Wavefront OBJ file of the C-alpha trace (Angstrom):
o trace
v -21.580 -0.804 30.576
v -18.861 0.838 32.480
v -16.378 -2.074 34.207
v -13.201 -0.568 36.372
v -14.231 2.846 35.996
v -13.644 2.601 32.246
v -15.391 4.728 29.297
v -15.597 2.728 26.443
v -16.516 3.543 22.521
v -17.410 0.854 20.050
v -16.169 1.646 16.939
v -16.693 -0.658 13.298
v -13.157 -2.253 13.385
v -13.359 -5.383 12.728
v -11.004 -7.871 14.739
v -7.997 -8.822 12.308
v -9.475 -12.617 11.895
v -12.099 -10.636 10.199
v -10.591 -8.084 7.657
v -10.268 -9.095 4.353
v -9.337 -7.174 0.939
v -11.331 -5.235 -0.740
v -11.038 -6.352 -3.926
v -10.165 -10.111 -3.632
v -11.859 -10.326 -0.537
v -9.168 -12.688 0.784
v -8.896 -13.050 3.861
v -5.677 -11.013 5.178
v -5.066 -13.277 8.421
v -6.305 -16.769 7.264
v -3.996 -18.592 9.785
v -2.764 -18.613 13.303
v 1.066 -18.199 12.059
v -0.800 -14.878 10.254
v -1.971 -13.416 13.347
v 1.525 -13.160 14.682
v 3.199 -12.232 11.930
v 3.468 -8.918 10.645
v 0.794 -6.192 9.615
v 0.234 -6.493 5.928
v 0.536 -3.260 3.765
v -2.746 -3.089 3.260
v -3.665 -2.281 6.521
v -1.051 0.324 7.277
v -3.503 3.475 6.580
v -5.280 1.665 9.521
v -2.503 2.766 12.023
v -2.719 6.720 10.826
v -6.823 6.046 10.721
v -7.049 4.718 14.069
v -4.201 7.767 15.443
v -6.018 10.318 14.064
v -9.449 8.793 15.455
v -7.987 8.707 18.668
v -6.427 12.168 18.998
v -9.526 13.974 17.769
v -11.127 13.408 20.498
v -8.275 12.775 23.206
v -7.047 15.879 24.975
v -3.530 15.654 24.354
v -2.614 18.009 27.541
v -4.041 16.108 30.065
v -4.424 12.429 28.861
v -2.564 9.273 29.336
v -2.986 6.313 26.696
v -2.078 2.915 27.686
v -1.619 1.241 25.006
v -0.257 -2.464 24.261
v 3.478 -3.187 23.657
v 2.966 -5.778 21.326
v 4.653 -8.796 23.083
v 2.841 -11.609 21.584
v 2.893 -9.630 18.063
v -0.784 -10.207 17.107
v -1.291 -8.278 14.226
v -4.061 -6.194 16.088
v -1.607 -5.327 18.860
v 0.995 -3.981 16.330
v -1.498 -1.981 15.074
v -2.824 -0.197 18.066
v 1.422 -0.111 19.255
v 1.946 1.897 16.190
v -1.063 4.026 16.158
v 0.376 4.548 20.038
v 3.938 5.408 18.913
v 2.289 8.137 16.367
v -0.027 9.988 18.943
v 3.041 10.025 21.338
v 5.110 11.731 18.299
v 2.058 14.257 18.525
v 2.635 15.196 22.241
v 0.254 12.272 23.836
v 1.760 10.879 27.045
v 1.593 6.981 26.301
v 2.689 4.092 28.463
v 2.928 0.656 27.197
v 1.546 -2.277 29.113
v 2.958 -6.085 28.879
v 0.548 -7.896 26.954
v -0.631 -10.467 29.067
v -0.710 -13.497 28.813
v 2.020 -13.388 26.130
v 4.372 -11.538 28.649
v 4.399 -14.760 30.540
v 6.877 -16.246 27.677
v 9.826 -13.852 28.886
v 11.683 -14.185 25.445
v 8.396 -12.640 23.844
v 9.306 -9.460 26.192
v 12.488 -9.477 25.538
v 12.048 -9.704 21.608
v 9.493 -6.676 21.970
v 12.082 -4.767 23.478
v 14.647 -5.105 21.028
v 12.469 -3.883 18.290
v 13.103 0.075 19.932
v 16.663 1.728 18.995
v 16.369 2.992 23.034
v 13.999 0.801 25.067
v 11.787 2.513 27.000
v 12.050 2.255 30.792
v 10.192 -0.022 33.316
v 7.885 1.212 36.002
v 5.568 -0.819 37.994
v 2.239 -0.234 39.739
v 1.523 -1.912 42.543
v -2.183 -3.696 42.707
v -4.148 -4.002 46.083
v -5.712 -7.744 46.426
v -8.976 -6.222 45.448
v -7.687 -4.250 42.611
v -6.331 -7.896 41.356
v -9.326 -9.611 42.092
v -11.447 -6.485 39.740
v -8.503 -7.461 37.118
v -9.357 -11.234 37.248
v -13.366 -10.546 37.120
v -12.529 -7.986 34.116
v -10.388 -10.725 31.740
v -13.065 -13.122 32.963
v -15.846 -11.142 31.015
v -13.467 -12.379 27.953
v -15.059 -15.886 27.794
v -14.286 -16.905 24.491
v -10.665 -16.880 24.863
v -10.191 -19.148 27.839
v -8.975 -21.976 25.884
v -6.660 -20.402 23.528
v -4.491 -18.321 26.480
v -5.015 -19.729 29.494
v -6.023 -23.517 29.124
v -9.030 -22.925 30.711
v -11.357 -20.732 32.824
v -9.880 -22.748 36.030
v -6.452 -21.346 35.194
v -7.225 -18.020 34.757
v -6.922 -16.660 38.088
v -3.981 -18.703 38.924
v -2.162 -17.601 36.220
v -2.659 -13.804 36.746
v -1.867 -13.697 40.164
v 1.238 -15.773 39.428
v 2.724 -13.160 37.124
v 1.134 -10.245 38.905
v 3.645 -11.258 41.691
v 6.654 -11.700 38.961
v 5.794 -8.198 38.238
v 5.215 -7.002 41.481
v 9.024 -7.852 42.220
v 8.629 -8.959 45.963
v 6.277 -5.904 46.266
v 3.399 -7.794 46.198
v 0.986 -7.208 43.202
v 2.020 -5.594 40.390
v 1.627 -4.419 36.982
v 4.351 -3.353 34.985
v 4.228 -0.217 32.382
v 6.983 0.724 29.688
v 7.589 4.695 29.189
v 10.174 6.771 26.871
v 12.642 5.505 24.971
v 12.762 5.522 20.730
v 11.283 2.930 18.539
l 1 2 3 4 5 6 7 8 9 10 11 12 13 14 15 16 17 18 19 20 21 22 23 24 25 26 27 28 29 30 31 32 33 34 35 36 37 38 39 40 41 42 43 44 45 46 47 48 49 50 51 52 53 54 55 56 57 58 59 60 61 62 63 64 65 66 67 68 69 70 71 72 73 74 75 76 77 78 79 80 81 82 83 84 85 86 87 88 89 90 91 92 93 94 95 96 97 98 99 100 101 102 103 104 105 106 107 108 109 110 111 112 113 114 115 116 117 118 119 120 121 122 123 124 125 126 127 128 129 130 131 132 133 134 135 136 137 138 139 140 141 142 143 144 145 146 147 148 149 150 151 152 153 154 155 156 157 158 159 160 161 162 163 164 165 166 167 168 169 170 171 172 173 174 175 176 177 178 179 180 181 182 183
């Protein structure tokens, strides 16, 4: 199924809550606090693996990669963020998006940007009402996260619209992306 015009591939990587140490079978991230901690040293090879796997089928000269800014400090977002930095150093154009809903907390966004030696610059993409509704519909496909991330399904649309208005900065609904910078 193609949704929002995006193609995807299913890879065999597990979410962080299911990944285990190869020898001991110990879960790497066995608590909620661990999900938002530092990436375990045993997983640093995963960053290189992801970057190399992506680089093998993405043409660097025409590909724009969107990757999470790791605003919420979620371990999986950190891994993808680091892989995207590797791709960027290899010539790919990368824009980082504000991980929603973590970016609703302005302090978390500030902390994420403070990790950079020279922060990236923001750009805002204005969304039409139709584009925003398509985004909301796509997020609603991720049912298992309604309670955890939004406080329930009834809050999804309201919170997304509110944040999009904030990001749009008096120009309507928007999404903010970050580009450049030295990390």
